[in-house]
C-alpha positions in Angstrom: 324.8 -43.4 103.2 324.9 -46.1 100.4 328.0 -46.5 98.4 326.5 -45.3 95.2 325.2 -42.1 96.9 328.5 -41.4 98.6 330.5 -41.8 95.2 327.9 -39.6 93.5 328.4 -36.8 96.0 332.1 -37.1 95.8 332.1 -37.0 92.0 330.0 -33.7 92.3 332.5 -32.2 94.7 335.4 -32.6 92.2 333.5 -30.1 89.9 333.1 -27.5 92.7 335.4 -24.9 94.3 334.7 -24.4 97.9 335.8 -22.0 100.6 337.2 -22.4 104.0 337.8 -20.3 107.0 339.3 -20.9 110.5 337.8 -20.0 113.9 339.5 -20.3 117.3 337.0 -21.4 119.9 337.6 -22.2 123.6 337.5 -25.8 122.7 340.1 -25.6 120.0 340.3 -24.7 116.3 337.2 -25.1 114.1 337.3 -25.2 110.3 334.3 -23.7 108.3 333.4 -24.9 104.9 331.1 -23.1 102.3 329.9 -23.5 98.7 330.3 -19.8 98.4 326.8 -18.9 99.5 325.9 -21.4 102.3 327.6 -23.2 105.1 328.3 -26.9 104.2 330.6 -27.8 107.0 331.7 -26.9 110.5 334.3 -29.2 112.1 336.6 -29.3 115.1 340.1 -29.6 113.7 341.2 -33.2 113.7 337.7 -34.7 114.5 336.5 -37.9 112.8 335.1 -37.4 109.3 336.9 -34.0 109.1 336.0 -32.1 105.9 334.6 -35.2 104.1 332.1 -33.1 102.1 334.6 -30.5 101.2 335.7 -30.3 97.5 339.4 -31.0 97.0 339.4 -27.6 95.2 339.0 -25.0 97.9 340.5 -21.8 99.1 340.6 -19.8 102.2 338.5 -16.7 101.8 336.3 -14.6 104.3 332.9 -14.6 102.7 329.6 -13.3 104.0 328.4 -16.7 105.3 331.5 -17.1 107.3 331.0 -13.7 108.9 327.6 -14.8 109.9 328.8 -18.1 111.2 331.7 -16.5 113.2 329.1 -14.1 114.8 326.9 -17.2 115.6 330.0 -18.9 117.2 331.0 -15.8 119.2 327.4 -15.6 120.7 327.2 -19.4 121.3 330.5 -19.6 123.1 329.7 -16.6 125.2 327.1 -18.8 126.8 324.0 -17.5 125.0 321.6 -18.9 122.3 322.5 -17.2 119.0 318.8 -16.9 118.0 319.5 -17.2 114.2 320.9 -19.9 111.8 323.3 -19.1 108.9 322.2 -20.5 105.6 322.9 -24.1 105.4 323.3 -26.7 102.6 323.5 -30.4 103.7 325.7 -32.4 101.4 324.3 -35.8 102.4 322.1 -38.6 101.4 318.3 -38.3 101.9 318.4 -40.4 105.0 321.2 -38.3 106.7 319.4 -35.1 105.7 316.3 -36.4 107.4 318.2 -37.1 110.6 320.1 -33.8 110.5 316.8 -31.9 110.0 315.4 -33.6 113.1 318.6 -32.6 115.1 318.0 -29.0 114.0 314.7 -29.1 116.0 316.5 -30.0 119.3 316.2 -26.8 121.5 319.2 -25.1 123.0 319.9 -26.7 126.4 317.8 -29.8 125.7 318.6 -33.3 124.5 317.1 -36.1 122.4 317.9 -39.7 122.3 318.9 -41.8 119.3 315.7 -43.7 119.8 313.6 -40.6 119.7 315.0 -39.8 116.2 314.6 -43.3 115.0 310.9 -43.2 116.0 310.4 -39.8 114.0 312.2 -41.3 110.9 310.0 -44.4 111.1 306.9 -42.2 111.3 308.1 -40.2 108.3 308.8 -43.3 106.3 305.6 -45.0 107.4 307.4 -48.1 108.7 307.1 -49.9 112.0 310.5 -49.1 113.3 313.9 -47.7 112.4 317.1 -49.0 114.0 318.8 -46.6 116.4 322.2 -47.8 115.1 321.3 -46.5 111.6 320.5 -43.2 113.1 323.7 -43.2 115.1 325.7 -43.5 111.9 323.9 -40.5 110.3 324.4 -38.5 113.6 328.1 -39.3 113.6 328.6 -38.1 110.1 327.0 -34.7 110.7 329.1 -32.3 108.7 327.9 -29.1 110.3 328.6 -29.5 114.1 327.1 -27.2 116.7 324.6 -25.5 114.4 323.2 -28.9 113.6 323.5 -29.9 117.2 324.5 -33.6 117.2 326.1 -33.0 120.6 322.5 -32.9 122.0 321.9 -36.5 121.0 322.3 -39.0 123.9 321.8 -42.7 124.7 318.4 -44.0 125.9 319.6 -43.9 129.5 321.0 -40.3 129.1 324.6 -41.4 128.8 327.0 -40.1 126.2 327.7 -42.5 123.4 330.3 -41.0 121.1 330.9 -37.6 119.5 333.1 -37.1 116.4 334.7 -34.1 118.1 335.4 -36.1 121.3 333.4 -36.8 124.5 335.1 -34.1 126.4 333.9 -31.5 123.9 330.4 -33.0 124.1 330.4 -32.6 127.9 331.6 -29.0 127.6 329.0 -28.1 125.0 326.1 -29.5 127.1 327.5 -27.9 130.2 327.8 -24.5 128.4 324.1 -24.8 127.4 323.0 -25.7 130.9 321.8 -29.1 129.6 323.5 -31.1 132.4 320.8 -30.0 134.8 318.3 -31.8 132.6 319.6 -35.1 133.9 319.4 -34.2 137.7 316.8 -36.3 139.4 315.9 -38.5 136.4 317.8 -41.6 137.7 320.0 -41.8 134.6 323.8 -41.6 134.2 325.0 -38.1 134.4 326.9 -37.3 131.2 329.8 -35.7 133.1 330.3 -38.9 135.1 330.4 -40.9 131.9 333.0 -38.6 130.4 335.1 -38.6 133.6 335.2 -42.4 133.4 336.3 -41.9 129.7 338.6 -39.3 128.3 338.1 -36.1 130.4 340.4 -36.6 133.5 340.9 -32.8 133.8 339.2 -29.6 134.6 336.5 -28.8 132.0 336.4 -25.5 130.2 333.7 -22.8 130.5 334.0 -22.5 134.3 334.0 -18.7 133.7 330.5 -18.9 132.4 329.0 -21.3 134.9 
């Protein structure tokens, strides 16, 4: 996001009252954010870029969109595809919105590479190529985790390359969806192996649903 666009969004936020709610997931606490009608944020507590689109003026209140989102999360963490999407508002620059909208098309249990997203953005813009690094920045700043599934975006070789909520959570989410099987027999790095070399080092969650 350009500096002017970022500052413009932040100026607008100072005029709004937003709402928050907390949800306890098998992977830890989650904070939900809303403008009163739509979901504007879903963050693992303590993750990078936590609540960066949330207005400084906010209050904790259970509103209809939070009820819908909590139902979505209950279904998702039970190991099933929810089959619906709560109303969303993307507080982001046009470029980030374009990337997030592509992520919304990634099916449950599947993955897409940063390069694939970059190719789609280039086609939309009518340019020869778009840098995967620019796409990576937009993916990393996704403010509506899980529902806009940035955890399904992987490196060109199938490896995991960062997740604002932590690589261990990314592995568990892909495992929950059955996406790890997608890498079998493809001659690429298995995401679980990458995570074990990194920060996992312990039994992963969701063994009760595998």
